[in-house]
N, C-alpha and C positions, 0 to 999 in steps of 0.2 A: 464098147468104145468110150462113152462119157463116164466121168468119175461119179460115182454114186454118193461119195461123201461130199462132194462139192455140190451136187444137186440137192442133198439133204439140208445142209446147212444155209443154202442160199433159199429154199423153200422156207425155212424157219425163219431166217431174218427177213423175208418178204411178207410173211404172215404177221409177224410182231410189228414190223414197220407200218402196216396198213392197218392193223386194229388198235395198236397202242400209240401210233404216230412217231415219226422220227426223231422226236426230242425226248421221248421217254427213257427212263434208266434201262428198261428191260431191253429196248431196242439197241442201245449202246452195248450192252452184256452180249446180246445175240450177234451184233456186229464184230465184237472182239473174237467171240468163238468162231465166227465166219473167217475172219482174217488168219486166226492161228490155224485152222483146218486147211484152208487154201495153201498157206505157207508150207504146211507139213506136205500135203499132197504133191506140190510141184518141186519144192526145194530139197527137203530133208529125205524123204523115201527115194527120190530119183538119184541123190547123191549117194546114198547107201548102197543102191543096185549098182551103180556104176564102180564104186569102191570094191564091193564084194567080187565083181568079174575081174577086176585088176589083180586083186588078191588071189584069186583062184588061178589066174594064168600064171602068176609069180610061183605060187605053190606047186603047180604042175610041172614047170621047168626044173624046180628044186627037186621034186621027187623023181623025175626022170634021170637026174644026175646022181641019184643016190644019197643026197646030203640030208633030207629029211624025210620022214614018213608025213605025207600031207593028206588031211581029210578036207575035202572041199567044203566051203562054206555055202549056206544057201543064198541064191541070187534072187532077191525081190526087187522087181523093178517098180518104181514109182509111175505116176501118170505123167504124160507129156502135157505142155502148156495147152495144146489143142484140146485133149480130153477134159482137162480141167475147165476150160472156157465153155466147150459144150455143155458140161454138167451144170456149170452156173446158169447159163441161158436156159436150159431145160428146167432146172429148179426154180428160176424167177417165173417163168411162165405158168409152170404147174402151181405154184405158190400163189400168184395173181388170180388163177383160174378158180382155186379154192375160195380165195377171198370174195370174188365177185359172185360166187354161187349161193352166198347166205341166203 
């Protein structure tokens, strides 16, 4: 259910922020990496999955009418916002737990 990519980058960002401080250059780099990964998980991959489903529907109809020979494209579903949010929460608490275990 939760997004493992979101959990991983959240854990990384939490650990770097805890150990190096939120004003460090490394934290800013990890924060940008976090934002790009979250944007990809929620927006880009989900949009690709919806688009491929629509293309397969159109191709199937055209194939039934004999207009074209259609080979379906792979439908890859992205994460829902809830899956990403739960992954982020899980990653934050795991990262915080590892930081406090020193």
